DOKOL-504305 format. One line per field, with one value per residue (C-alpha): residue number from 1; x, y, z. Coordinates in nm, 3 decimals. Layout:
BEGIN
num <- [NUM,...] $
u <- [X,...] $
v <- [Y,...] $
w <- [Z,...] $
//
This chain:
BEGIN
num <- [1,2,3,4,5,6,7,8,9,10,11,12,13,14,15,16,17,18,19,20,21,22,23,24,25,26,27,28,29,30,31,32,33,34,35,36,37,38,39,40,41,42,43,44,45,46,47,48,49,50,51,52,53,54,55,56,57,58,59,60,61,62,63,64,65,66,67,68,69,70,71,72,73,74,75,76,77,78,79,80,81,82,83,84,85,86,87,88,89,90,91,92,93,94,95,96,97,98,99,100,101,102,103,104,105,106,107,108,109,110,111,112,113,114,115,116,117,118,119,120,121,122,123,124,125,126,127,128,129,130,131,132,133,134,135,136,137,138,139,140,141,142,143,144,145,146,147,148,149,150,151,152,153,154,155,156,157,158,159,160,161,162,163,164,165,166,167,168,169,170,171,172,173,174,175,176,177,178,179,180,181,182,183,184,185,186,187,188,189,190,191,192,193,194,195,196,197,198,199,200,201,202,203,204,205,206,207,208,209,210,211,212,213,214,215,216,217,218,219,220,221,222,223,224,225,226,227,228,229,230,231,232,233,234,235,236,237,238,239,240,241,242,243,244,245,246,247,248,249,250,251,252,253,254,255,256,257,258,259,260,261,262,263,264] $
u <- [7.342,7.572,7.494,7.392,7.663,7.655,7.511,7.775,7.889,7.937,8.245,8.217,8.301,7.966,7.743,7.600,7.483,7.112,7.082,6.720,6.597,6.265,6.061,5.791,5.694,5.621,5.915,5.719,5.702,6.080,6.115,5.873,6.076,6.398,6.235,6.117,6.470,6.658,6.757,6.907,7.234,7.323,7.029,7.122,6.829,6.818,6.510,6.386,6.087,6.046,5.917,6.072,6.418,6.379,6.548,6.844,6.905,6.871,7.135,7.369,7.300,7.275,7.035,6.972,6.600,6.358,6.065,5.807,5.503,5.207,5.040,5.308,5.225,5.463,5.437,5.225,5.399,5.299,5.475,5.790,5.789,5.756,6.048,6.262,6.192,6.268,6.601,6.933,7.088,6.760,6.558,6.658,6.655,6.379,6.088,5.866,5.553,5.502,5.153,4.853,4.620,4.545,4.349,4.376,4.322,4.602,4.830,4.748,4.843,5.173,5.280,5.190,5.423,5.721,5.696,5.838,5.649,5.378,5.382,5.093,5.177,5.269,5.475,5.569,5.943,6.056,5.876,5.981,6.352,6.318,6.162,6.423,6.704,6.534,6.500,6.848,7.000,6.802,6.943,7.302,7.247,7.103,7.403,7.645,7.462,7.497,7.871,7.908,7.716,7.938,8.248,8.115,8.038,8.385,8.537,8.330,8.442,8.807,8.761,8.598,8.881,9.135,8.948,8.931,9.304,9.374,9.155,9.333,9.671,9.554,9.440,9.778,9.960,9.737,9.801,10.176,10.175,9.986,10.239,10.522,10.378,10.346,10.616,10.744,11.051,11.287,11.341,11.670,11.592,11.826,11.746,11.828,11.721,11.456,11.585,11.578,11.831,11.711,11.805,12.107,12.241,12.163,11.991,11.684,11.358,11.097,10.835,11.038,11.092,10.720,10.618,10.875,10.793,10.416,10.100,10.075,10.011,10.136,9.993,10.158,10.028,10.157,10.088,9.978,10.295,10.525,10.303,10.318,10.693,10.752,10.523,10.706,11.041,10.901,10.813,10.434,10.224,9.973,9.695,9.885,9.955,9.584,9.493,9.750,9.619,9.267,9.388,9.576,9.281,9.057,9.294,9.304,9.668,9.805,9.626,9.720,9.647,9.655,9.902,9.622,9.457,9.765,9.747,10.003] $
v <- [-5.800,-5.854,-6.183,-6.145,-6.191,-6.526,-6.521,-6.475,-6.794,-6.750,-6.902,-7.208,-6.995,-6.812,-7.090,-7.157,-6.798,-6.735,-6.380,-6.264,-5.954,-5.830,-5.593,-5.438,-5.072,-5.113,-5.089,-5.273,-5.578,-5.574,-5.567,-5.859,-6.063,-5.980,-6.091,-6.418,-6.493,-6.373,-6.730,-6.793,-6.597,-6.761,-6.582,-6.232,-5.994,-5.685,-5.463,-5.246,-5.023,-4.878,-5.094,-4.876,-4.941,-5.313,-5.448,-5.209,-5.295,-5.668,-5.647,-5.481,-5.713,-6.040,-6.220,-6.595,-6.549,-6.263,-6.200,-5.996,-5.822,-5.764,-5.456,-5.199,-4.827,-4.705,-5.008,-5.322,-5.633,-5.836,-5.587,-5.607,-5.988,-5.962,-5.717,-5.950,-6.232,-6.013,-5.881,-6.056,-6.110,-6.159,-6.375,-6.701,-6.592,-6.774,-6.544,-6.610,-6.397,-6.282,-6.143,-6.126,-6.205,-6.575,-6.607,-6.903,-6.680,-6.447,-6.746,-6.877,-6.543,-6.504,-6.857,-6.794,-6.493,-6.671,-6.683,-6.996,-7.001,-6.823,-6.752,-6.591,-6.327,-6.380,-6.693,-6.938,-6.878,-7.240,-7.293,-6.948,-7.018,-7.368,-7.235,-6.963,-7.221,-7.458,-7.198,-7.060,-7.408,-7.460,-7.132,-7.233,-7.572,-7.402,-7.172,-7.463,-7.655,-7.358,-7.344,-7.717,-7.685,-7.396,-7.597,-7.896,-7.683,-7.530,-7.879,-8.004,-7.705,-7.771,-8.141,-8.053,-7.814,-8.083,-8.336,-8.092,-8.034,-8.407,-8.455,-8.173,-8.325,-8.664,-8.515,-8.346,-8.674,-8.860,-8.598,-8.612,-8.993,-8.965,-8.716,-8.952,-9.200,-8.941,-8.914,-8.570,-8.402,-8.530,-8.904,-8.994,-9.242,-9.409,-9.303,-9.647,-9.915,-9.703,-9.799,-9.540,-9.439,-9.481,-9.291,-9.519,-9.429,-9.777,-9.832,-10.050,-10.127,-9.851,-10.092,-10.170,-9.798,-9.717,-10.000,-9.895,-9.524,-9.527,-9.725,-9.830,-10.195,-10.279,-10.532,-10.640,-10.666,-10.642,-10.351,-10.429,-10.299,-10.508,-10.814,-10.776,-10.719,-11.024,-11.235,-11.115,-11.205,-11.553,-11.573,-11.559,-11.424,-11.145,-11.407,-11.625,-11.323,-11.235,-11.595,-11.604,-11.277,-11.411,-11.735,-11.547,-11.319,-11.621,-11.760,-11.421,-11.473,-11.188,-10.871,-10.710,-10.338,-10.085,-9.805,-9.545,-9.712,-9.667,-9.334,-9.171] $
w <- [7.088,7.386,7.566,7.932,8.191,8.371,8.723,8.993,9.165,9.538,9.695,9.916,10.222,10.202,10.073,10.418,10.450,10.403,10.269,10.290,10.108,10.249,10.031,10.252,10.297,10.669,10.906,11.173,10.944,10.909,11.288,11.323,11.072,11.260,11.581,11.424,11.304,11.614,11.707,11.362,11.340,11.006,10.841,10.722,10.672,10.446,10.424,10.136,10.207,9.856,9.573,9.302,9.451,9.514,9.201,9.222,9.587,9.520,9.244,9.494,9.789,9.588,9.822,9.821,9.902,9.836,10.074,9.883,10.028,9.795,9.945,9.858,9.850,9.576,9.354,9.332,9.468,9.163,8.934,9.148,9.123,8.744,8.734,8.945,8.702,8.399,8.529,8.467,8.808,8.997,8.756,8.927,9.293,9.488,9.577,9.878,9.884,10.244,10.273,10.501,10.210,10.248,9.926,9.682,9.378,9.486,9.543,9.197,9.041,9.226,9.135,8.771,8.748,8.904,9.283,9.445,9.773,9.974,10.347,10.533,10.796,11.068,11.003,11.275,11.339,11.309,10.976,10.861,10.909,10.760,10.439,10.405,10.440,10.196,9.920,9.987,9.952,9.629,9.498,9.576,9.412,9.104,9.075,9.122,8.851,8.616,8.690,8.624,8.297,8.186,8.275,8.081,7.776,7.790,7.822,7.526,7.317,7.403,7.321,6.988,6.904,6.991,6.779,6.486,6.519,6.518,6.212,6.031,6.119,6.000,5.669,5.624,5.698,5.452,5.184,5.255,5.225,4.897,4.763,4.852,4.602,4.327,4.059,3.977,3.829,3.557,3.496,3.317,3.036,2.787,2.431,2.292,2.540,2.717,3.061,3.340,3.603,3.961,4.277,4.333,3.985,3.850,3.517,3.521,3.348,3.340,3.472,3.784,3.853,3.821,4.054,4.314,4.311,4.270,4.334,3.973,3.886,3.538,3.297,2.971,2.618,2.260,2.031,1.676,1.514,1.734,1.680,1.304,1.314,1.532,1.311,1.000,1.157,1.214,0.841,0.882,0.598,0.663,0.665,0.909,1.126,1.136,1.220,1.503,1.638,1.658,1.818,2.089,2.146,2.198,2.459,2.635,2.710,2.502,2.401,2.073,2.083,1.809,1.862,1.845,2.148,2.366,2.553,2.777] $
//
């Protein structure tokens, strides 16, 4: 479904114009309205005498106020008001019902279907012009508010896109920094002394290389085979070796680990 087009925003040069669209099937009523507004040159009047053409003409003229008669011959005024309110392009234009029926029940109905005001014929010219200007100004303010809201939404969308872009860049930088600390490729190691050659072509201890090139923290212990060999070199018997192992374990200074427990 295609979204409805946004309402047109009138330029600031025409925002003082009051464009009145009178829907009344009597030409004499149009002349009376023109006469009542003759001292107000800023109010522009358009007249439609056929109810079945009212919406189409309003879409072409783009009035700021609609004056709607109720006693139409071709079509009921209430139905025309409902059609105005249901049509994109006229649904938010202020509607003043201009009728000779001064009946509270009728007023209640027209307000319930979307009319903004009710004037009883014939209207006093000063009040008539004042109400037309009031509703026209409200219409312009409404359209400006819609434009501001659209601009704010567009600004929020751009800000969100910028924020998403910054977050994505930050993630990439974090991943790149993590990869810098990862070891990869071939590491030259001496077959005899087990030292490794660093980037400056110097040979050094494997532990120093790992600490420098990664986030590893090394701890030291003694495997069981090396412990037994060192104890044997010191002349300890198997029983003495076992006793020394337990003594060191109790002190928690040196950990003796079986070779099968060492992984990697």
